[in-house]
N, C-alpha and C positions, 0 to 999 in steps of 0.2 A: 112495512115494505115486503113485497113478495119476491123471493129470490130463487131462481133456478140454479141448483147446485149440482155440477156435473163432475163425475169421477168414474173411472172405468169399473171399479169394484165397490159393491155395497156390503162389504164385510171387512173385518180388521185384518188386512193382509200385510201392511207395513206402515212405515212412518207417514207416508202420504195419506193413507186411509185414516190414520188416527187424526190427522189435522182436518180432514174432510168431515169426520164425525164430530170432533170436538167443536169446530166452528159452527156446524149445523145446530148442535145442541145449544151452544151459546146464543146464537141468533134467535132460536125458538124461545129460550128463556127470557129474552128481551122483548118478546111479543111479535117477532117477525114470522112470516110463513116461509118455510123452506121446502122446496120441491126437488127431490133427487132425480137424476137421470143417469143411469149406469148401464153396464152390461149385465145380462141376466145369468149370472154365475150361479152354479148349484149351491155355493156356500153363502149366498147373499142373505142378509137379514130381511125379514118381511117388509114390504112397502106397498102402500095403496096405489103406487104409481108403477108397479112392476110390469103391467101390461104394455107400458111404453118402452120398456128397457130393450136394448139391442141384444139379439141372440148371442149366446156364448160361443166363442171360438177358442180352442186350446192351441195356441200357435206352435209351441214346441212339438206337440203331437202331430199336427198337420204337416209341419215342415219335415218331420222325420219319416213320413209315409213315402213309399216308393212311387215313382212316376211324377209327371209334371202337373197333373190335374190338381192335386191338393195344394201345391205351391202356388198355382195360378189363383185358386180360391182365396188363399191368404193374401196374395198380392192385391187382388181386387178389394178385399176388406180393408187393408192397410192404406191403400192409396185413395180410394174414394168409395165409401160405403153408401149405396143408395138406401139401404135399409135404415141406417143411422140417420141419414138426412130426412127420410120420410117420417120416422118416428119422432124426431125432435120437432119437426113441423107440426105434427099432430098434437104433441104436448104443449107447444106454444099456443096453438089455437084454442086448446081446451082450458089452459090455466092462466094465460096472459100475465106473465111475470113482469116485474119492473126492472130487473137486472139479472145478469147471468154471471155466476162465479164458477170458474173451471179449475179443477185440480189436474190429475192425470187423465188423459183421454185419447191420445193420438193413435196408438197402435190399435186399440180395441174398437174405436169408433171412427177414426179418421177425421181429417179436417173438413169432410163433407158437412159436418154439423155447423160449421161456422158461418157460411153465407146466409143460411136461414135466420140465424140470430141477428145478423146485421140488417137483413131485409126487413125484419120486424122492428128495426130501429132501437134495439136494446143495447145498453152499455154492456161490454164484455170485459171481465177481469179474469186473469189467470194467476193463481199462486204457483210459482215454480218450485217444485220439490226436487228437481234435478236440472241438468244442463242441456236438456233436449233441444232447445232452440238453436244451439250452436254445435252440439255433438250428436252424431247419429247413434252412438252407444249410450247416450244420456249421462255418462259419468266422467268423461274425460279420462277413461281408463282403457288401455289396450294391452292385453296379455299381461295383466297384473302390474302395469306401470302407468303412471300419469302420462297422458298423451294429448297433445293439441294439434296433431298433424292435419286435421281437417280445417284449421283456421284459413279463412279466406275463401271458403266454399270448395275446398279440395276434398270433397266427401268420398271420392274414389278410394282414399286411403282406408276407409272403413272396410271395403272389400279386400284391398291389398293385404291388410294385416289380420283379416278375419277377427275383428274385434268382438263380435257378438258371439260369446260362448265358444269361440274357435270354430264356428260353423260358417261355411262358405255361403250356404243358401240364406241363413238368417242375416249375414252381413250384407249380401247383395240386396236383400229386401230393405234393410235399413238405409242403405245407400240410395236406392231408388226412391224411397220415401222422401229423403232430404232434397234430392234434385227436383222431385215432383212439387214439393212445397215452394222451392225457389222459383221454378219456371211459371207456375200458375198463381203464385202469390195468394195461396189460400189460408196461410197460417198467420204470420205476423200482422199483415194489414187488417185482419179481422179481430185483433185484440186491441182494446183501448188502453189497458193498463196491466202491466205485470206487477205482481207482488213477490218480493224476494224475502225469505226469512233471514238471510245474511247479507251484509254489505259486500262480502267477498263474491257471492254469486252475482249480485247486481253489477259489480265492477267487471267481473269476468264476461258477463253478457255484453256490456258496453264495449269491452275490448274486441269482441267478436262481431261488432256491428249490429247487434240486435236493436231494432228501431223503436218499438213501443216504449213509452215512459215506464220507469221501474221505481216502485216505492218499496222501501225496506220496512217490513213489519216482522219482528221476531216471533217465532213459534211460542205457544203458550200452554200452560197447564193450570189446573186449579190447585194452588199450594195446600189448600185445606185437605186434599186427598193424600197428602204425603206427610208423615210424622217424622220430625227431626228428634233424634234421641241424644246425640252428643256424648255417647258412652261407647266408643269404638272397642271392638274386640280385636284379637290378634290375627287379623286377616285383611286382605284387600281384594278387589274384584275387577275382573274384565267381564263385560256383558255384551254379547253381540254375535254376529255370524262368524264362524271360523273359516275365514277366507284370507288370502294373502294380503290384500290391500287394507285390511283392518290392522295390519302391523303386529299380528299375534306372534309371528316368529321373532320379531325384534324384541317383544316382551319376554319371550322364553329365553332368548339369549341374555337379556338383562338380568333374568333371575339367577343366572350363573354367578353374578357378581354381588348379589344382595346378601348381607350378613344378618344373622339372627334367625329366629324361628317363626317369624310372621309368614303366613301362608297366602299364596295367590290362589283364589278360587275362580275358575273359568266357567262362566255360565253361558252356554250356547252350544250350537251344533253346526256342522258344516263340512265341506269337502276336505278341509285341511286337518281334520281331527286325527286320522291315522298317522300322518307325518308328525304332528305335534306329540302324540303319545310316544312315538319312537324316540323323538328328541328328549323328552322327559326321562325315558328309561335309559337311554344311552348316556345321559349326563347325570343320572342319579339325582334328579331334582325332587327330593322328598318334600319340598316346600310348595309344590304345585298340585292342586286338586281339580279334577274335572267334575263338575256338578250337573252338567247337562242343560238342556233347555228348560227354563223355569217359567211358570205362569206369572202374571203381572204382580199379584199380591205376594207370592213367595219371593220373587226377585226383589221387590221393594223392602221386604223384611231383611233380606241379606244385605242390601245396600245400606240400610239404616245403621247397621252395626259394623260396617266396614271402616277401616282406617281411611281409605280413599278408593276412588274408582280410577282405573287406567283406561284412557282412550288413545291408543298408540297409532292412529290411522296413518296410512301412507297414500291416501288419495284425498281429493278435495271434498272433505265433509262439508255439507251445506250448513245446517244449524242443528246440532246433534241433540235429539231428544234424550239420549243417554246422559249427556252432560246436564241438561235441565233437571231431569228427574233425580240424579245424584245430588245436585246442589239443593233441590227441594227437600231431600232427606237429611240435609245438614252434613253431607259427606263431600269433602273436597275432591277435586279432579286433577289428575296429572294427565295432560293431553299433549298431543303432537302439535307443533306450531305450523299448522297447515289448514287451508280452507277457512271455514268459519269458526273453527275452534278457538283461536285467540280473541274472537269477539265475545266469547263466553267465559273463558278462563283467563284471569289476570295473574301473571306469574308472581308468586309470593303473596297474593292477596286472598284468592279463593281456591288456590291450588298451585300447580306448577306447569310450565311449558318446557318442552324439549324439542330438539331438532328431529324431524321424522326420520326414522331409520337408525338413529343414534342410540345403540343399546347401552353404551357406557353412560351417556348423558341421562338416559331414562333411569338407569340403576341408581345414579347419584340422587336424582330427585325423589325416587322411592325411598332410598335410605334415609333421607332427611326426615320424611314424615313418619317412617317407622321408628326412628330414634327420638323424635320430638313430637310426642302425641298431643301435647298441649297446643302446639302450633297447628296440628291437623284439626283439632276441635275448633280453634279460633277461625281457621280458614273455612271450615264447614258452616260456622255461624254467619260469616260474611256471605258465603254462597247462598244460604237460605234467604238472607235479606235481599240479595240481588234478584232472585227469582220472584220474590213477593213484589218487588218494585217493577221489574222489567218484563216478567213473563207471566203475570197474572191475567185473568180474564178481563178485568176492567180496562187495563191499558190496551189489550189486543182489540177489544170491542171498539173503543174510541178511535183507534187508528184505522180499523177496517171500515167503520162507518164514515169516517172522513173521506176515504177513497170512494165509497159508494155514493155518498151525497154530492161529492164534487162532479161525479159523472152523470148523475140524474138531475143535476141543477138545483139541488137543495142546499141551502146554506149549512155548512157543518155546525154541529152543536155538540156540547159535551153530554156524555151519557151518565145516567144515575148508576151507582154501583149496584151489584147484585144484592138482593135481600137474602136473608138466611134461607127463606123458603125456596129461593131460586137457585141455591147452591148446586153446582153441577156435579154429576158423578162421571168424571172423565177418566178414560183409560189411562 
């Protein structure tokens, strides 16, 4: 099968890009042809199709420029990009794919690319890595709190609360984009199937009246790329951006109540770091270490030897790659009971759950695994088994191909597992 794979960025920028690359590699390993269509970003990986890519626009920079002209250019790009439309039409004519699979695309390319896909009578699938079909801010977060004020099409609340980075111009732009999609019906009517990594996201989209059918397919990794050690050292880890909605301040508050000499290692960087360092100093938390942003391999080594990983999020996490990768390393997870996290973490089985924002509850769960290391090791073993069964490439490929083949009219068939020579090197 020849698949046109669309994503705004052709470099490893975040979790959505990781899924874009991993799925592309998986499909190629199974003999399919994958054609990327992206924005021509300076950090992109090389591609033989880069001549078709849409020109790069740095939206924060353009919106920050004085005057109205830069903002109007961004508005045109976001609402309806003629360039993106023309380039995808040229790519379709030259490559003639069988199916289109979209990841992130709306801001950088606009929905102008969708009508040409349907005009070519191509099935269109989109994997939802965020809540964009229902939330102008994509996250259901406004000013560091969970927010669903736009439910029912009340997108003006985006501008009212300046949800987009606190910026009025960025929030107005996102509001206009949502109303544009609603009025001209350029988005949802041109998608045949949404794929959601979590049932939570699928249910939330249904609550908000999102119309295309939604199939839940969990994110995947290649477990062979993660080594489980089951010999934890005297530390546990938080890995992620240092922002308020990640629950990092709740975690620091919980550390005030943790007994013993086990150390919390914080791997990441972000805007909240100065405030966090002040908190640690003010409360003399000698059991907290900042280790900074780590590369993939260095972080994996740290996770392998950790007692557990903490995911204290206070927003609707979709399907956390941090959780998957920790479990793949044989390291249990203590996660907030919010979003898709409880679909990945079973309390008392492969980790623990606690109420989001509950520092005392989190401290109690951490104390249990600090005091009972045998329980932590056993939970880690179960977590590794879960990833091998639920989040491996074979299961993901079979489920994805079932969606593809149902849309192109081919009877679904079971896939052969990857051979050793086809083993993927996934990030």
